[in-house]
C-alpha positions in Angstrom: -4.4 -22.6 22.0 -4.4 -20.7 18.9 -0.8 -21.0 16.9 -0.5 -17.7 16.8 -1.0 -16.7 20.7 1.1 -14.0 21.7 3.0 -14.2 18.1 4.3 -10.7 17.6 2.5 -9.6 13.9 3.7 -6.3 12.1 1.4 -5.7 9.0 1.9 -3.0 6.8 -0.9 -1.4 5.2 -3.3 -1.9 7.9 -6.0 0.8 7.8 -8.3 -0.6 5.4 -9.2 -3.5 3.0 -6.5 -6.6 3.1 -4.3 -5.5 5.9 -6.7 -4.6 8.0 -9.1 -8.1 7.8 -5.8 -9.5 8.4 -4.9 -7.4 11.4 -8.1 -8.1 13.0 -7.8 -12.4 12.2 -4.3 -12.4 13.6 -5.2 -10.7 17.0 -8.7 -12.6 17.1 -6.1 -15.5 17.3 -4.2 -13.7 20.1 -1.7 -12.4 18.2 -0.2 -8.8 19.1 -0.4 -6.9 16.4 1.7 -3.6 14.6 -0.8 -1.7 12.6 1.2 0.2 10.1 -0.5 2.5 7.8 0.3 5.7 6.8 -2.8 6.7 6.2 -2.9 8.3 2.9 -5.5 7.7 -0.4 -5.1 5.4 -2.8 -2.5 7.2 -4.6 -0.1 7.6 -1.4 -0.9 11.7 -0.8 -1.6 12.7 2.9 -1.9 10.9 5.8 -4.2 10.3 7.9 -5.3 7.8 11.6 -6.6 5.2 9.9 -4.2 3.1 12.2 -5.5 4.2 15.4 -9.0 3.6 14.4 -8.0 -0.3 13.3 -6.0 -0.2 16.8 -8.9 0.7 18.7 -11.2 -1.8 17.0 -8.9 -4.6 18.2 -8.5 -3.3 21.6 -12.2 -3.3 21.3 -12.4 -6.8 21.0 -9.9 -7.8 23.9 -6.7 -7.5 21.7 -3.3 -6.0 21.7 -2.3 -3.6 19.1 -0.1 -0.5 18.5 -0.1 1.9 15.7 2.4 3.3 13.3 1.7 5.6 11.2 5.8 5.8 9.0 6.2 5.2 5.1 7.5 2.1 3.9 9.1 4.0 1.0 10.9 5.9 3.4 14.3 3.8 5.2 14.4 5.2 8.4 10.6 5.2 8.6 10.1 1.4 7.5 13.1 0.9 10.4 10.6 2.5 13.0 7.8 -0.1 12.0 9.9 -3.1 13.2 12.1 -1.0 15.8 8.4 0.0 17.3 7.5 -4.0 17.6 10.8 -4.6 19.1 10.0 -1.9 21.9 6.5 -2.8 22.5 6.5 -6.3 22.3 10.4 -7.4 22.4 10.6 -9.2 18.9 9.1 -9.3 15.8 7.7 -13.6 14.5 5.5 -12.2 11.4 5.8 -9.7 8.6 2.8 -9.5 6.0 4.1 -6.6 3.6 0.6 -5.5 2.5 1.4 -1.2 2.2 0.6 -0.5 -1.5 -0.8 2.3 -3.7 -1.8 2.8 -7.4 -0.8 5.2 -10.1 -2.3 3.6 -13.2 -2.1 4.7 -16.2 -1.0 3.1 -20.1 3.1 3.0 -20.1 3.0 5.9 -23.3 1.3 8.3 -20.7 2.9 7.2 -17.6 5.3 9.7 -16.2 8.4 8.7 -15.0 7.1 10.0 -11.5 4.5 7.6 -11.0 6.7 5.0 -12.0 8.8 5.8 -9.0 6.8 6.1 -6.8 4.8 2.9 -7.1 8.3 0.9 -7.2 9.0 2.9 -3.8 6.1 2.1 -2.4 5.8 -1.6 -3.1 9.1 -3.0 -4.0 11.1 -1.1 -2.3 9.1 -0.1 0.8 8.9 -4.3 0.8 12.6 -4.9 1.0 13.4 -2.0 3.9 11.0 -3.7 6.3 11.7 -6.9 5.2 15.2 -5.7 5.8 14.8 -4.5 9.1 13.1 -7.6 10.3 15.2 -10.0 8.7 18.4 -9.9 11.5 15.9 -10.3 13.9 14.2 -13.4 12.7 17.4 -14.9 11.2 19.3 -14.9 14.7 16.3 -16.3 16.7 15.7 -19.3 14.1 12.4 -18.2 13.3 10.5 -16.2 10.9 7.3 -15.8 8.8 6.9 -12.9 5.7 4.4 -12.4 3.4 4.9 -9.8 0.1 1.6 -9.1 -1.6 2.1 -9.5 -4.8 -0.4 -9.5 -7.4 -2.0 -11.2 -10.7 -0.9 -7.8 -12.5 2.6 -9.0 -12.3 2.6 -12.6 -12.6 0.2 -12.3 -15.8 0.1 -9.0 -16.5 -2.3 -6.1 -16.7 -3.2 -2.8 -19.0 -2.0 0.6 -17.7 -0.3 -1.1 -14.7 3.1 -1.1 -16.0 4.5 0.3 -12.5 2.6 -1.8 -10.2 2.9 -4.8 -12.4 6.8 -5.0 -12.5 6.9 -3.8 -8.3 4.6 -6.7 -7.8 6.2 -9.1 -9.9 9.7 -8.0 -9.0 8.7 -9.5 -5.2 8.9 -12.8 -6.7 12.3 -12.7 -6.8 12.8 -11.3 -3.3 10.9 -14.2 -2.6 12.6 -17.6 -4.0 16.0 -15.6 -2.8 15.0 -15.0 0.7 13.0 -18.4 0.5 16.8 -19.6 0.2 18.8 -17.5 2.2 16.4 -18.4 5.2 15.8 -22.1 4.7 18.2 -23.3 7.2 17.3 -20.6 9.6 13.5 -21.2 9.8 12.4 -18.5 8.3 9.7 -19.0 5.7 9.0 -16.6 2.9 5.8 -16.8 0.2 3.5 -14.5 -1.8 0.3 -13.4 -2.0 -1.4 -12.8 -5.0 -4.7 -11.0 -3.8 -8.4 -10.3 -5.1 -10.7 -8.6 -3.0 -13.1 -5.1 -3.1 -10.8 -2.3 -1.3 -10.3 1.0 -1.9 -7.5 0.3 -4.6 -9.4 -1.2 -6.6 -12.1 1.4 -6.2 -9.8 3.8 -7.8 -9.5 1.8 -11.0 -11.0 2.9 -13.5 -14.4 0.8 -14.6 -14.1 0.2 -10.8 -15.6 3.8 -9.3 -18.7 2.7 -8.6 -17.3 0.2 -5.6 -18.1 1.0 -2.3 -15.2 -0.3 0.0 -16.7 0.2 3.3 -19.4 -2.2 2.5 -17.8 -4.6 0.0 -20.0 -7.7 -2.1 -19.6 -10.5 0.8 -18.3 -12.7 -2.0 -15.4 -10.0 -2.4 -14.6 -9.3 1.4 -10.9 -9.1 2.3 -11.5 -11.2 4.9 -11.8 -14.0 2.8 -7.9 -13.6 1.4 -7.2 -13.8 4.8 -6.9 -17.6 5.8 -4.5 -18.0 2.8 -1.9 -15.3 5.0 -2.5 -17.0 7.8 -1.7 -20.5 5.9 1.9 -18.7 5.2 2.4 -17.6 8.4 1.5 -21.0 10.6 3.9 -23.0 12.3 3.9 -25.6 9.0 4.4 -22.8 6.8 5.3 -23.7 2.9 8.2 -21.3 2.0 9.1 -19.6 -1.8 5.6 -20.4 -2.9 2.5 -18.1 -4.6 -1.0 -18.8 -3.3 -3.8 -16.7 -5.5 -6.9 -16.3 -2.7 -9.9 -14.1 -3.7 -14.1 -14.7 -2.4 -12.9 -18.1 -0.6 -11.0 -19.7 -3.7 -7.7 -20.6 -3.3 -4.4 -21.8 -5.4 -1.3 -22.0 -6.3 0.5 -20.4 -9.0 4.0 -21.6 -10.1 7.2 -21.3 -12.3 7.4 -24.7 -15.0 9.8 -25.0 -17.6 9.1 -27.7 -20.3 12.7 -29.6 -21.9 15.6 -27.9 -23.4 15.9 -27.9 -27.1 19.7 -29.5 -27.5 21.0 -27.9 -31.0 24.4 -28.1 -29.7 27.4 -25.9 -29.8 27.2 -24.8 -33.6 23.3 -23.4 -32.9 22.2 -21.1 -34.8 18.9 -18.5 -35.8 18.0 -21.2 -38.2 18.5 -24.0 -36.5 16.3 -22.6 -33.3 13.5 -21.8 -36.2 13.5 -25.1 -37.4 12.3 -26.3 -33.9 10.5 -23.3 -32.9 7.2 -25.2 -32.2 9.5 -27.8 -29.8 10.8 -24.6 -27.8 7.4 -22.9 -26.9 5.5 -26.2 -26.5 5.1 -26.3 -22.5 2.2 -29.7 -22.7 5.1 -31.4 -20.8 6.8 -29.1 -18.5 7.4 -29.4 -15.1 7.4 -26.9 -12.3 10.7 -25.6 -11.4 14.2 -25.2 -12.8 17.1 -27.6 -13.8 19.6 -25.2 -13.0 23.0 -25.8 -15.4 26.4 -24.5 -15.3 26.6 -21.0 -16.7 23.1 -20.1 -16.6 22.0 -17.2 -14.5 
């Protein structure tokens, strides 16, 4: 029997691309799925029945699913996604925060409205839906949460200051919630995916990409195994997994040894040992917490 049998799975932005691939695979493994999608274009404008289409596809395969068309960036809308899961299925076990939009421009040319809406959908929207699901998972002592981050945040990408900042902000949320949920079997992880999706097709230079007929080597379904891994019974927590084209890896924060200059440290002292400070050749994963650090 599948470990996901009868689990209640909420997936935001599941009307196409990555979210749809995740929804279909969870449903095939016996999960009961809430397919959320506003149905807007890649920049977040408009609405359609994309969620209904995915639900019908799941049901046609014998699966169980319902649709929700609320915007994750609206607090009441975000809460309604979880409310619908509870009303239909009684609880929520797994949450995959996947909804997103793009408003790409160089930072110099970016209107602050484009900054705000991307932050609202990606970072605030993820927080809003997670906040609604968190008490349910915490109180029953079980939950799996995936937040869809990006290499654009982890490593940077030209023209995506808003998107990159939002995606890197998720890592801070993941780190904190992994700590807060540890004692309650609520595990929180991040995904940095790469796939041929309609969002990618909006990036300058990628308009020739056809998200309806993606290159098999870049199909969204090849990312989904990483999501299942982060949602399974033996899921890790506080981890970031990169997944693209059937390739999987983990990235992490590393810390080198202190350059200890003592309580009389000066700029000149540090400058003299700059090479040692910048040397990561013996760095180790994690951070040695010291009193007074923040």
